[in-house]
C-alpha positions in Angstrom: 47.5 156.0 235.0 46.6 159.1 233.1 45.2 157.1 230.4 42.9 155.1 232.7 41.6 158.1 234.2 40.8 159.5 230.8 39.1 156.3 229.9 37.2 156.2 233.1 36.1 159.8 232.8 35.0 159.1 229.4 32.8 156.1 230.6 31.3 158.0 233.3 30.7 160.9 230.8 29.0 158.5 228.3 26.8 157.1 231.1 25.5 160.5 232.2 25.0 161.4 228.6 23.0 158.2 227.8 21.1 158.3 231.0 19.8 161.9 230.3 19.2 161.2 226.7 17.4 157.9 227.2 15.7 159.1 230.2 16.8 156.3 232.5 18.7 156.4 235.6 22.6 156.2 235.7 22.3 152.9 237.7 20.4 151.5 235.0 23.3 152.3 232.6 25.8 150.8 235.1 23.7 147.6 234.9 24.1 147.3 231.1 26.4 145.0 229.4 28.8 146.8 227.3 27.2 145.7 224.1 23.9 146.7 225.3 25.3 150.2 226.2 27.0 150.6 222.7 23.8 149.3 220.9 21.6 151.9 222.9 24.1 154.6 222.2 24.1 154.0 218.5 20.4 154.1 218.2 20.3 157.4 220.0 23.0 158.8 217.9 20.9 157.6 214.8 17.9 159.4 216.3 19.8 162.5 217.0 21.2 162.4 213.3 17.7 162.0 212.0 16.5 164.8 214.2 19.2 167.0 212.9 18.7 166.5 209.2 14.8 167.2 209.7 15.7 170.7 211.4 18.2 171.4 208.6 15.4 170.8 206.1 13.1 173.1 207.7 15.8 175.9 207.6 16.2 175.5 203.8 
């Protein structure tokens, strides 16, 4: 049961993170199919990585 709770907690955390970062409601993330959510998260992570690299370039 603990593994399920951990997985469920992770899904909930991911949905809140996605909703905040993508500026959409949590209910919209609930309506997404799993492949849509994963694709959206991967795009956001790519954006964050590029953002971080551009800030690192400013600090050097």
